[in-house]
Structure formats: C-alpha cells, structure tokens
TORVEXSE-606603 format. One line per 10 residues: number of its first residue (from 1); for each residue x, y, z of N, C-alpha, C, O. Coordinates in steps of 0.02 Angstrom, whole numbers, plus 50000, padded with zeros to 5 digits. Layout:
BEGIN
NUM	X Y Z X Y Z X Y Z X Y Z; ...
This chain:
BEGIN
1	49215 50112 51381 49282 50126 51384 49289 50171 51470 49273 50228 51485; 49325 50107 51520 49328 50152 51577 49393 50190 51580 49420 50181 51526; 49415 50214 51603 49502 50267 51626 49498 50257 51691 49443 50250 51718; 49551 50255 51722 49544 50234 51797 49640 50281 51802 49688 50277 51764; 49634 50312 51854 49686 50327 51905 49720 50296 51941 49697 50242 51960; 49779 50313 51962 49806 50270 52028 49833 50332 52082 49885 50362 52068; 49806 50344 52125 49828 50394 52167 49859 50351 52235 49835 50305 52269; 49925 50390 52236 49949 50359 52316 49939 50402 52376 49954 50461 52387; 49912 50359 52411 49905 50407 52473 49964 50375 52542 49954 50321 52571; 50004 50406 52551 50044 50370 52594 50058 50278 52587 50053 50246 52535
11	50066 50264 52620 50079 50182 52592 50018 50133 52562 50027 50072 52555; 49968 50160 52550 49902 50135 52526 49916 50157 52455 49964 50194 52447; 49879 50138 52404 49864 50129 52327 49799 50122 52341 49766 50074 52360; 49779 50206 52320 49680 50232 52313 49664 50219 52235 49672 50270 52200; 49643 50165 52203 49591 50172 52126 49552 50200 52128 49506 50196 52168; 49564 50269 52048 49511 50293 52045 49475 50301 51978 49514 50313 51932; 49433 50299 51967 49413 50278 51886 49401 50349 51872 49372 50386 51912; 49427 50372 51803 49400 50422 51756 49306 50433 51731 49274 50398 51691; 49290 50473 51758 49220 50447 51737 49184 50461 51675 49125 50465 51659; 49253 50468 51640 49225 50481 51569 49232 50424 51513 49283 50391 51502
21	49174 50420 51479 49172 50387 51392 49167 50433 51330 49121 50471 51314; 49221 50419 51301 49240 50421 51227 49192 50393 51167 49206 50339 51140; 49146 50425 51150 49107 50381 51058 49131 50416 51028 49120 50475 51040; 49191 50393 50958 49208 50327 50989 49267 50349 51036 49283 50408 51038; 49296 50309 51069 49366 50311 51085 49446 50288 51037 49504 50288 51056; 49413 50269 50963 49464 50244 50931 49448 50279 50869 49398 50311 50886; 49460 50293 50812 49442 50320 50772 49503 50325 50710 49562 50343 50717; 49472 50304 50654 49530 50295 50583 49491 50363 50542 49430 50369 50540; 49546 50415 50508 49498 50458 50484 49554 50505 50427 49612 50521 50441; 49525 50516 50373 49587 50531 50318 49568 50599 50317 49516 50631 50328
31	49634 50611 50299 49664 50688 50316 49612 50743 50251 49605 50741 50190; 49584 50794 50316 49550 50831 50266 49472 50819 50298 49445 50866 50327; 49444 50763 50291 49391 50731 50311 49355 50795 50390 49379 50845 50415; 49303 50764 50400 49307 50804 50474 49282 50758 50530 49240 50714 50520; 49296 50765 50559 49297 50714 50628 49249 50729 50683 49240 50790 50688; 49208 50683 50737 49159 50711 50795 49171 50672 50829 49168 50617 50802; 49190 50671 50906 49205 50638 50941 49181 50647 51006 49224 50675 51039; 49132 50634 51037 49084 50640 51106 49131 50616 51158 49171 50570 51152; 49117 50668 51231 49119 50644 51279 49074 50642 51335 49038 50691 51343; 49069 50593 51374 49005 50584 51410 49034 50556 51484 49087 50527 51499
41	48974 50578 51526 48968 50546 51603 48921 50537 51624 48880 50580 51609; 48898 50488 51666 48848 50467 51701 48865 50492 51781 48828 50482 51828; 48913 50518 51783 48933 50517 51847 48893 50576 51881 48881 50628 51850; 48871 50561 51958 48846 50633 51976 48895 50681 52000 48876 50739 51992; 48979 50674 52039 48985 50721 52060 49056 50753 52017 49112 50763 52040; 49034 50763 51957 49061 50773 51910 49029 50874 51889 48982 50902 51859; 49084 50891 51925 49060 50991 51913 49051 51022 51846 49001 51056 51833; 49104 51009 51800 49109 51021 51729 49141 50990 51698 49170 50943 51726; 49152 51000 51628 49202 50966 51569 49218 50979 51541 49216 51038 51559; 49246 50981 51485 49285 50990 51410 49326 50974 51388 49364 50935 51418
51	49339 50999 51321 49403 50967 51267 49465 51030 51262 49465 51091 51250; 49509 50986 51275 49571 51026 51242 49571 51023 51198 49525 50999 51166; 49634 51053 51170 49638 51025 51085 49691 51089 51046 49676 51146 51061; 49724 51084 51020 49754 51142 50978 49696 51182 50924 49704 51229 50885; 49644 51149 50938 49618 51153 50866 49541 51133 50893 49550 51094 50939; 49474 51144 50884 49403 51130 50916 49391 51131 50960 49332 51120 50971; 49439 51143 51019 49427 51165 51062 49370 51185 51118 49355 51241 51098; 49327 51172 51179 49270 51157 51228 49309 51224 51277 49368 51238 51288; 49241 51255 51300 49276 51287 51358 49210 51265 51423 49154 51241 51411; 49228 51276 51463 49213 51204 51528 49146 51205 51518 49126 51260 51497
61	49104 51161 51526 49040 51138 51528 49003 51115 51550 49026 51058 51550; 48944 51111 51579 48910 51083 51610 48894 51000 51579 48881 50987 51520; 48898 50949 51636 48889 50879 51590 48813 50849 51594 48781 50853 51646; 48788 50822 51537 48827 50753 51544 48881 50738 51466 48916 50689 51453; 48870 50800 51427 48904 50772 51350 48929 50823 51332 48894 50874 51335; 48991 50826 51310 49033 50898 51265 49064 50856 51223 49090 50801 51228; 49057 50900 51175 49076 50889 51083 49148 50879 51066 49160 50906 51120; 49184 50871 51052 49255 50889 51000 49236 50870 50927 49216 50817 50904; 49251 50940 50894 49212 50920 50807 49270 50977 50776 49290 51031 50798; 49282 50949 50732 49330 50951 50672 49304 50967 50618 49281 50912 50603
71	49284 51012 50559 49238 51010 50497 49283 50989 50466 49272 50933 50442; 49373 51031 50449 49411 50967 50408 49489 50979 50455 49527 51023 50474; 49481 50899 50455 49548 50888 50510 49611 50884 50458 49622 50845 50412; 49644 50935 50480 49737 50978 50416 49780 50933 50510 49824 50963 50541; 49764 50897 50522 49849 50886 50567 49862 50813 50585 49819 50789 50623; 49904 50777 50571 49914 50723 50576 49925 50671 50635 49929 50610 50640; 49930 50740 50688 49945 50710 50746 49915 50738 50799 49948 50756 50848; 49839 50744 50796 49804 50777 50821 49798 50750 50891 49791 50689 50892; 49799 50784 50958 49792 50749 51040 49761 50800 51068 49783 50853 51092; 49690 50773 51062 49650 50828 51105 49629 50793 51153 49615 50737 51130
81	49616 50796 51223 49588 50764 51290 49529 50815 51308 49526 50875 51300; 49477 50765 51338 49408 50775 51375 49433 50785 51434 49462 50733 51450; 49437 50826 51477 49445 50832 51561 49384 50812 51589 49335 50797 51555; 49387 50811 51647 49329 50821 51692 49335 50864 51743 49395 50869 51756; 49295 50905 51787 49343 50908 51854 49272 50906 51908 49218 50934 51905; 49299 50862 51951 49246 50837 52007 49254 50891 52064 49305 50923 52079; 49193 50894 52091 49142 50924 52142 49195 50936 52193 49207 50992 52215; 49238 50865 52216 49307 50875 52284 49362 50940 52227 49399 50984 52249; 49354 50930 52187 49421 50983 52152 49473 50941 52101 49522 50964 52070; 49450 50877 52102 49500 50861 52069 49485 50869 51997 49438 50904 51977
91	49532 50832 51954 49531 50831 51902 49544 50762 51850 49590 50723 51865; 49523 50755 51818 49546 50676 51783 49548 50704 51677 49524 50757 51657; 49578 50657 51636 49579 50671 51576 49563 50606 51555 49563 50558 51593; 49546 50605 51479 49556 50541 51435 49563 50571 51366 49547 50628 51350; 49589 50524 51327 49616 50545 51241 49605 50489 51205 49628 50433 51217; 49568 50507 51156 49556 50468 51100 49619 50436 51066 49673 50464 51076; 49617 50366 51018 49655 50369 50984 49639 50375 50906 49590 50349 50878; 49679 50405 50882 49674 50443 50831 49714 50412 50775 49775 50417 50779; 49687 50379 50718 49756 50375 50641 49728 50422 50603 49670 50425 50583; 49773 50461 50594 49748 50508 50497 49792 50472 50434 49853 50469 50435
101	49754 50447 50385 49777 50417 50331 49773 50459 50285 49736 50509 50281; 49822 50433 50241 49811 50498 50163 49842 50414 50106 49879 50366 50117; 49804 50436 50054 49813 50385 50008 49866 50410 49966 49882 50469 49970; 49899 50362 49918 49965 50402 49875 49932 50457 49825 49876 50465 49801; 49993 50492 49821 49970 50544 49758 49977 50512 49708 49925 50515 49675; 50020 50479 49681 50034 50423 49637 50080 50370 49626 50135 50382 49652; 50078 50322 49602 50099 50262 49616 50119 50221 49553 50074 50194 49519; 50179 50215 49537 50238 50197 49461 50282 50159 49481 50309 50166 49536; 50302 50090 49421 50329 50050 49387 50394 50096 49344 50385 50143 49305; 50450 50071 49361 50523 50108 49306 50570 50040 49301 50588 49997 49341
111	50575 50047 49264 50671 50010 49278 50706 49997 49267 50728 49948 49235; 50737 50066 49308 50770 50111 49290 50829 50123 49257 50889 50126 49273; 50802 50127 49213 50826 50149 49154 50861 50082 49101 50903 50090 49057; 50835 50031 49118 50872 49949 49092 50821 49941 49040 50787 49890 49041; 50808 49992 48986 50765 49962 48936 50790 49962 48869 50803 50021 48859; 50806 49921 48806 50754 49869 48830 50820 49813 48864 50882 49813 48864; 50762 49766 48892 50802 49728 48936 50842 49676 48909 50850 49694 48850; 50883 49601 48919 50895 49568 48880 50884 49497 48909 50904 49487 48966; 50839 49423 48861 50831 49394 48883 50875 49352 48927 50929 49349 48897; 50880 49323 48975 50911 49284 49039 50957 49316 49088 50993 49289 49130
121	50948 49377 49073 50974 49434 49125 50922 49436 49188 50866 49411 49185; 50953 49474 49256 50944 49491 49295 50909 49554 49303 50949 49571 49260; 50874 49607 49316 50834 49650 49311 50801 49657 49381 50776 49614 49417; 50810 49748 49395 50756 49755 49450 50713 49809 49412 50731 49852 49371; 50634 49791 49443 50581 49852 49450 50576 49889 49484 50602 49861 49532; 50555 49960 49510 50556 49989 49556 50491 50021 49555 50475 50053 49506; 50432 50011 49627 50396 50030 49616 50398 50096 49663 50441 50100 49707; 50362 50135 49656 50364 50206 49676 50317 50220 49720 50267 50212 49685; 50288 50242 49797 50231 50275 49814 50237 50339 49846 50263 50345 49901; 50209 50395 49805 50236 50445 49836 50160 50482 49853 50107 50487 49823
131	50198 50513 49947 50172 50533 50007 50123 50488 50022 50065 50498 50002; 50139 50428 50062 50074 50409 50101 50096 50399 50157 50151 50389 50183; 50023 50407 50180 50037 50400 50275 49956 50367 50324 49897 50380 50312; 49983 50325 50372 50057 50310 50392 50088 50241 50364 50049 50194 50359; 50143 50233 50348 50186 50215 50297 50185 50126 50326 50189 50076 50291; 50179 50131 50412 50171 50070 50433 50113 50033 50399 50128 49981 50370; 50055 50051 50399 49999 50035 50366 50004 50008 50298 49959 49971 50279; 50050 50020 50260 50058 50019 50179 50080 49932 50183 50108 49898 50225; 50050 49918 50113 50042 49846 50086 50071 49860 50004 50030 49890 49970; 50120 49848 49977 50130 49841 49912 50140 49775 49880 50184 49734 49891
141	50093 49772 49839 50080 49696 49780 50085 49711 49740 50054 49760 49718; 50154 49656 49692 50161 49653 49641 50109 49604 49596 50075 49563 49626; 50105 49612 49513 50084 49588 49478 50119 49575 49431 50155 49621 49411; 50121 49515 49401 50147 49489 49330 50078 49458 49293 50047 49406 49304; 50070 49504 49253 49989 49485 49194 49941 49486 49257 49939 49537 49291; 49909 49438 49272 49838 49446 49328 49896 49403 49413 49879 49409 49472; 49942 49375 49395 49973 49353 49450 50007 49380 49510 50064 49389 49489; 50006 49394 49555 50028 49391 49639 50111 49353 49618 50125 49293 49608; 50163 49421 49616 50216 49372 49623 50264 49419 49694 50319 49394 49705; 50253 49459 49722 50267 49486 49800 50234 49544 49820 50220 49590 49781
151	50217 49542 49901 50197 49586 49928 50246 49591 49965 50291 49551 49977; 50234 49663 49991 50285 49700 50038 50277 49740 50109 50249 49794 50104; 50293 49723 50160 50262 49793 50221 50309 49811 50234 50362 49780 50227; 50301 49877 50263 50341 49920 50298 50345 49935 50345 50295 49966 50365; 50423 49923 50411 50444 49938 50465 50428 50008 50499 50404 50018 50554; 50446 50050 50454 50475 50121 50466 50394 50157 50503 50340 50142 50477; 50398 50196 50554 50359 50201 50612 50346 50292 50605 50395 50325 50622; 50301 50322 50587 50284 50378 50564 50223 50411 50555 50193 50383 50510; 50175 50477 50586 50121 50486 50567 50120 50510 50513 50068 50501 50482; 50172 50548 50480 50189 50613 50404 50172 50573 50373 50162 50518 50399
161	50156 50586 50272 50167 50559 50229 50250 50551 50204 50290 50596 50192; 50256 50514 50202 50330 50480 50166 50327 50478 50077 50287 50506 50040; 50384 50433 50059 50379 50416 50007 50409 50354 50022 50454 50354 50063; 50388 50294 49992 50408 50220 50020 50427 50202 49960 50424 50251 49923; 50455 50128 49917 50467 50094 49871 50474 50008 49875 50479 49973 49925; 50472 49994 49823 50475 49914 49834 50505 49894 49760 50493 49913 49703; 50554 49844 49792 50584 49838 49728 50573 49752 49685 50590 49706 49722; 50556 49736 49634 50549 49655 49606 50589 49640 49578 50597 49682 49534; 50641 49586 49573 50690 49564 49544 50637 49510 49497 50585 49483 49513; 50675 49508 49432 50646 49496 49371 50702 49463 49339 50740 49508 49322
171	50731 49389 49318 50731 49355 49276 50703 49337 49211 50660 49295 49197; 50739 49380 49174 50692 49384 49102 50701 49321 49082 50744 49280 49098; 50628 49314 49022 50602 49258 48992 50585 49268 48920 50568 49322 48945; 50574 49271 48860 50562 49284 48799 50517 49294 48795 50497 49341 48762; 50461 49233 48847 50396 49245 48838 50382 49330 48889 50337 49370 48876; 50414 49336 48922 50384 49413 48982 50389 49477 48923 50380 49534 48945; 50403 49467 48849 50416 49499 48788 50346 49530 48803 50301 49489 48814; 50329 49595 48805 50254 49609 48798 50223 49617 48855 50181 49662 48852; 50227 49576 48936 50200 49567 48970 50199 49623 49017 50250 49656 49029; 50133 49635 49048 50105 49680 49086 50142 49680 49173 50121 49632 49206
181	50173 49709 49197 50186 49726 49281 50163 49773 49300 50165 49826 49268; 50134 49766 49358 50116 49847 49387 50122 49808 49477 50136 49751 49495; 50102 49879 49521 50107 49880 49588 50059 49915 49594 50037 49963 49562; 50033 49871 49665 49959 49905 49690 49990 49924 49760 50010 49879 49796; 49994 49998 49782 49990 50018 49848 49921 50029 49881 49875 50065 49861; 49922 49979 49950 49878 49980 49994 49858 49980 50077 49870 49932 50114; 49827 50039 50097 49845 50017 50176 49804 50006 50217 49763 50051 50209; 49787 49971 50262 49789 49919 50289 49757 49949 50379 49791 49934 50428; 49691 49990 50388 49679 50027 50432 49646 50008 50501 49622 50035 50551; 49658 49939 50473 49609 49898 50565 49555 49895 50547 49538 49905 50489
191	49510 49877 50605 49433 49839 50604 49420 49925 50613 49363 49922 50592; 49428 49985 50626 49417 50040 50648 49424 50082 50569 49401 50138 50558; 49453 50050 50530 49467 50094 50471 49391 50072 50407 49339 50042 50421; 49412 50100 50341 49357 50116 50317 49334 50041 50297 49381 50001 50295; 49268 50012 50280 49272 49944 50235 49301 49918 50190 49310 49857 50191; 49323 49958 50138 49334 49948 50077 49426 49967 50093 49429 50016 50130; 49487 49943 50076 49545 49973 50084 49575 50034 50049 49540 50024 50000; 49595 50064 50040 49615 50141 50023 49657 50101 49996 49699 50072 50031; 49649 50087 49894 49718 50071 49841 49735 50105 49794 49696 50149 49774; 49783 50097 49770 49813 50172 49725 49857 50095 49673 49893 50051 49698
201	49837 50102 49604 49897 50040 49585 49937 50084 49524 49900 50122 49492; 49973 50084 49514 50024 50092 49437 49995 50082 49378 49973 50026 49364; 49991 50150 49320 49988 50115 49270 50017 50051 49236 50078 50056 49236; 49999 49996 49208 50044 49942 49197 50103 49967 49134 50096 50000 49082; 50185 49921 49179 50244 49936 49140 50251 49879 49088 50271 49826 49111; 50239 49881 49028 50272 49837 48971 50319 49826 48944 50343 49864 48901; 50362 49737 48976 50412 49717 48975 50437 49731 48904 50395 49718 48861; 50482 49749 48887 50523 49733 48806 50586 49700 48802 50640 49729 48796; 50577 49637 48806 50629 49563 48791 50657 49572 48734 50616 49571 48688; 50737 49585 48713 50785 49562 48651 50797 49501 48673 50828 49496 48727
211	50780 49450 48643 50800 49376 48623 50823 49377 48608 50842 49419 48567; 50856 49314 48635 50911 49277 48583 50910 49244 48540 50871 49198 48552; 50943 49240 48470 50900 49218 48398 50954 49134 48408 51012 49123 48425; 50911 49103 48393 50920 49035 48390 50969 49035 48318 50967 49080 48276; 51009 48982 48315 51049 48979 48258 51067 48905 48235 51120 48880 48216; 50978 48866 48247 50990 48810 48214 50997 48774 48161 50943 48755 48140; 51045 48755 48130 51046 48742 48064 51032 48649 48032 51059 48595 48042; 50961 48680 47982 50943 48608 47971 50960 48569 47894 50924 48587 47847; 51002 48526 47883 51018 48509 47815 50966 48483 47811 50934 48466 47861; 50947 48473 47752 50862 48420 47723 50895 48418 47671 50928 48467 47652
221	50889 48347 47629 50902 48325 47569 50825 48279 47535 50783 48236 47551; 50842 48320 47486 50761 48266 47438 50794 48268 47366 50835 48301 47335; 50753 48214 47359 50763 48179 47286 50720 48217 47250 50678 48260 47265; 50742 48190 47192 50703 48227 47114 50647 48236 47113 50606 48190 47116; 50629 48308 47109 50559 48304 47099 50537 48320 47156 50490 48357 47140; 50538 48317 47225 50526 48344 47288 50549 48404 47307 50602 48434 47294; 50481 48424 47351 50486 48514 47339 50447 48529 47386 50422 48585 47382; 50427 48484 47451 50399 48507 47525 50458 48503 47567 50518 48494 47559; 50425 48511 47605 50454 48494 47698 50381 48521 47741 50361 48578 47751; 50357 48467 47759 50323 48474 47822 50357 48479 47884 50410 48448 47892
231	50321 48531 47950 50331 48536 47993 50263 48530 48036 50215 48569 48040; 50275 48474 48062 50208 48471 48099 50191 48515 48153 50141 48550 48144; 50219 48522 48202 50239 48550 48279 50286 48620 48288 50346 48623 48299; 50233 48677 48280 50305 48732 48289 50353 48740 48351 50331 48779 48393; 50405 48714 48363 50432 48726 48454 50506 48769 48416 50535 48774 48361; 50515 48804 48519 50593 48841 48482 50656 48787 48453 50713 48804 48438; 50627 48716 48451 50684 48666 48406 50681 48654 48359 50714 48610 48331; 50621 48707 48322 50636 48686 48242 50640 48769 48214 50627 48772 48154; 50655 48832 48245 50638 48884 48237 50720 48922 48204 50777 48906 48221; 50707 48960 48168 50751 48969 48117 50754 48985 48040 50693 48986 48030
241	50770 48993 48005 50771 49028 47928 50774 48960 47892 50813 48917 47914; 50733 48947 47833 50727 48909 47806 50745 48928 47734 50709 48968 47704; 50800 48903 47705 50827 48925 47628 50791 48875 47581 50775 48823 47611; 50777 48875 47527 50768 48819 47464 50813 48838 47421 50829 48888 47389; 50836 48762 47430 50892 48771 47348 50885 48717 47291 50873 48658 47305; 50891 48738 47233 50859 48719 47185 50934 48688 47121 50966 48714 47076; 50930 48625 47151 51026 48619 47092 51019 48565 47037 50989 48512 47048; 51045 48580 46981 51049 48510 46945 51114 48518 46891 51168 48542 46907; 51102 48498 46842 51169 48479 46786 51203 48560 46780 51260 48582 46787; 51135 48592 46765 51133 48703 46741 51168 48714 46788 51226 48733 46778
251	51149 48707 46840 51154 48781 46893 51121 48748 46966 51102 48692 46984; 51125 48803 46991 51117 48794 47053 51060 48880 47079 51086 48934 47065; 51003 48881 47108 50960 48935 47150 50940 48938 47189 50898 48895 47203; 50954 48991 47235 50912 48997 47287 50851 49029 47294 50821 49027 47348
C-alpha cells in the first residue's frame, strides 16, 4: 500500500509518495482483544519514524520498522497514525482503517403483551438486539420453525454499541399454535473480518393461538339396530362434537 501527497509549488503540482507501508493496512478487531500493526519503510531518506496515538504510541525511532501494539483494545474509534520524518525535514503520515466490533449482550423475541393470540388476526413480534457494534454491519434474520421468513439490515452508521430492533408481522393461523419463532443477529464484517460470522440467537418464542371453534352440526339418522358411524378421513370439515341419541317408544337417551 503506497500513500501519496500532493505538494503545490507555485503553479506546478508535485506528487510525492509517503514511503510507509502498514501491515495490515485494514483490520477488524473485537472490542477488548489485542491489536498489532507494523509500519515499515524501505526508503533510504527516512531519518526516523514512529506512531502517534492516544494509547500505544511510540517515540521517535530509527527505520525500518515501528510497531503499534495494544494488548487490550478498549476504544471504539482508535485513530493511530504512523509518521516518517525525511532527511530534508519534511514529514508524512499514514493511518490504518480499524473496525472495532462487539456481539450483542443478548437477543430476545417478545409479543409485546399480546398473549394469547387469536386465530386470524395480525400481530407484531419484536426482536430486541442489545448493545451491538457496529450496527451498520448487523443483519437480523427471523425464523418460523426452521424456515427463514425475514431478513433485515440497518442503515444507521455509528461506531459505538447501540440497541437495535426488528419487527415481524404475522397473520395467525391455527397451525401456528405451539410453533416456535426466533431471531438471529449476525455481524457481516467483510473479507477482513472473522472467518465465521459472529452471531447471537434468541431463545425460541412459542406461539399460543386461541383457535376459533367449529360450529358444524351434523344430523345423522340410523335404522333400527344400527349404531355405528365411520369417519374415513379426519379434516376440519368434520370437526365438532358428536352425540349419540337412542330413541324408541319407551323414551329417549343421549
């Protein structure tokens, strides 16, 4: 990686490259983890070099390498810069691109007080993601059972941890009763990020649905001595309460 500056002299523009290389020049690090970046040069006109930083800075050192090292990074917007002083007295600086991330403290699903739910109505489920950073790299995925039903990303841009939420609208059906819903928070940190995406899943939320009662009434008449009714297939069409009534000249019994 080469860093260049433009110096204007009278009406002429002279381009001069800063002879410093950062390794790595871009890094993703978890809050609280160690970090190390080398700044090196192969130029022969560098008199000295060093790191300027609120923490982990170095003094003025001789080339070719100077290292910025922090054992426990606890800053959301670290801004170290490596500088070089050339033999002609000029100075240039380069800065790495650092992304600090934090997984959520916890993730949960709530029905916002709508329990139990009633069949055939619409409700909102809320996924709360507590203290995550950076939120612009967050993706929330909703699951109904094992089926993915919604994926949401966030446009807010901030380096510090924030709370985020996602809402899933559901139209309740009777087969939702006892079904589980959950949401998963995942940080997509790009090619410089961890190989396995940091993710946190909520505990499952179990839906409780009050189903509408079928009011189907069937009138079935039998001949004398007949006492059997056969249902060949159980469906919602023949759901209901069946009552056997026996009647003759002596009276009636249920």
